[in-house]
N, C-alpha and C positions, 0 to 999 in steps of 0.2 A: 702756186705760180706768183711771182712778184711782178709789180708794175715796172715798166721801163723808167729809167732815170730821165727826168726832164732835161731838155736841152738848155744850153747856156744862152741867156738873152743877149741881144746885140750890144747893149750898153756896157757889157762886161769886157768886150774886146777893145783893146787900146787903139786899134786902127780899123777902118772900114773903107771899102772901095765899091763902086758900082760896076756891074758887068751886065751888058745887054745880051739877052738870049737871041739866038738866030733861028731862022726858019729850019735850017738843017739840024738843029739840036733836038727837035722832037723825033720820037720814034713812031712806029706804026700804032702804038697804043695811045698816042695823043699827048704824051708828056715827054719832058727832057729825059733822054736816055742816061742810064746810070754812069756810063763812061764820061759823059760831059761834066758831071759833078767834079771829077778829078781834074779836068781841064780848068774848071773854075778855081779850084784850089791853087793850081799852078799859076794861073793868071794873076790871082790876087797877091800871092807872095812875091812872085818875080816882078810884078809891076811895082810893088813897094820897094824892093831892093834896087831896081833900076832907077826909079824916081828919087830914091834916097842917095843915089850916086855911088853905090858900093858894088854894083854888079854890071860888068861890061860883058854882055853875052857873046860878043864877037872876038874881043882881044884880051879880056881879063886873064890874069894868071891863075885865079881861083874860080872853080866852078862847083856847083852843088849837084851831087848824085843822090837820087831817092833810093833809100835802102829799106824803108818800111812805110806802109800806108794803110789807112782804114777810113771807111765812110759809113755813117749810120743815117739811113733815109727815114724821114718822118712825114713829109708832105710832098705832094707832086709839084713840080715847077713846070710851067708850060710857056711856049712861045706865044705872045710877045712880051712876057713878063721881064722886068728888070730884076736883077738879083743884087742884094747887098751882101758882100763877103766881109765878115769880120775876121781879123787875124790876130793871133797872139803867139808869143814864144813861151813855151812851158819848160824847156830844157835848153841850156846854152852851155855846151861843152867846149873843149879845145878845138875840135874840128867838126862837131856834130851839133845840129839844131833840131829841136822838135817844134814844128809849127802846128797850131790848132786853128781850125777854120770853121766858121759857121756860115751857112748860106740862108739868107732871109729874103722873102718876097715883100713887096710894099704893103700887102694887105694882112701881114701877120707879125706879131711880136715873138712868135715861137719859130725856131729854126726849121727850115724845110729839110735841112741836112746838116750834119756836123761830122768832122773827121779830123784827121791829122796826117802829116807825113814827116818823116825824118830825113833830113839832108845830111850827108857827110860831104864836107868840103874838101876838094882835092886839087892838087896842082894840075893845071890843064894838060901839060905835056906828059908827066909821069903817071898821072891818075892815082897817085899815092896821097893819103890823107895829109892835110897841111893845117897849121894853125890859122884861125881866122884873123885877118888883118884888124888892127885896132879900130879903124873907122867903121868897119863892118860890125864888129862887136858893139861899138857905141850905138849904132843905129838899132841893132836888135834889142839892146837894153831898153829902148824907148817903147817897145811893145811887149816886154817881158811881164808875165803875170807872176806875182810873188805868191809863194805858197801860204 
């Protein structure tokens, strides 16, 4: 049996944002429910894109659809802990992007969870894949991890 691969530390992620847990995030076992971790992933990435001025969730021509996702849980998160979400781009295609996310609590240098999701960017009306606009690609390049 091999040991699990250690998580990526926060300083490796080119961008981080804070997310506050909510009372309703805890489940009956006293920790944040697993489905909420995916919400944290979505919140971190979409906040970055909206604040970067490249995603208009109401009227933009281009929207991202999740086509693949994964999460590895390492430590429990509990309300009222704040979470630091580190994000990075590890693949930038013509219309697809792989975002990798690490979730960290204030009391740990090790991730509580880490995962990824792949967005395929599509035309809002046709729902067909479309090339990412140049300003969108430029913003994603600022958080791209080089191999």
